[in-house]
Residue, then its C-alpha position, 0 to 999 in steps of 0.5 A: x759605144x754599146x755595152x755588151x753586158x747591158x744588152x745581155x742582161x736586158x735580153x735575159x730578162x726579156x727571155x725570162x719574162x716570155x718564158x714565165x708568161x707562157x709557162x703552165x704554172x701550178x694549175x692551182x684553182x681557187x676553192x669555191x666561195x662558201x662565205x654566203x653558205x656559212x652566213x645563211x647557216x648562221x642566220x638560220x640559227x638566230x630567231x627572227x625579230x620585229x625590231x632593228x638591231x640596237x645602235x643602228x639608226x640608219x634603219x629609221x630607229x624603229x619597227x613595229x611596237x614591242x610584242x606586235x606580231x602579224x597574224x599567223x607568225x611563228x611563235x604566236x602566243x596562245x589565246x589570252x597569253x601575254x596580251x596587253x590591254x589597249x588602255x595601258x598604252x598612253x599613246x592611245x589617249x586621244x589628243x583632245x583628251x590628253x593633258x599637257x605638261x611642261x618638261x625642261x630639257x636641261x642640256x637643250x636649255x629649253x622648256x616645252x609643252x608635252x602631251x601625256x600621249x607623246x613620249x619624251x623622245x618624240x617631243x624632243x624630236x618634234x623640236x628638231x633635236x637629235x636625241x639618242x635612241x636605238x630600238x624605240x621599244x624600251x629594250x636597250x638604254x640608248x635613249x636613257x635620260x636622268x630626271x633631275x627633280x629627284x625621286x623615283x622616275x615613275x613619280x614623273x613619267x609612265x614607262x610603257x614596255x620598259x624592259x631594261x631599267x630596274x627599280x634601283x635605276x628608276x629610283x635614282x631618276x633614270x628613264x628610257x625616253x623612247x617609252x616615257x610618257x609624262x604624268x607631271x612637270x619635270x626637268x630631264x638631262x637626255x643622253x644620261x644612262x645609269 
């Protein structure tokens, strides 16, 4: 009928669970969470920047132009030091005065007209193409492309604020599309880096 051994084992297990439930244990308490303090301490050692981290497209792919710092900011340059003139920025050319060039986007299979005050990246994005980029300031090579017409890249485009490509890469036809303004007609393969 009723198995005495089964009842004995069941009662023992129940009793053990009740005893463990009401026991005080080791009274161990977890230590204070210091992770936010550690992160703040590490962050305080890194200087602030006005541009997003490379390869992070979720933040819109851009901030202010390279070197543009609000008045009164830390690290402000002395008067006259490191100033760029507005005249060397092709984007400052008014639309009604800008020349237009034919640029063939090889991988996209289309030739489009691009004004000299528009970057190659912006022109491709206006066509609805998802071209690679990250900083939009010439400080990484995420947006690199290869001009397939041969010769030095600056025979075809003007780089504004290029900080990554050297003369060796540009002589092979590589360019940073985010800061590349056309100066003549050419063909380009986007997403190609040296």
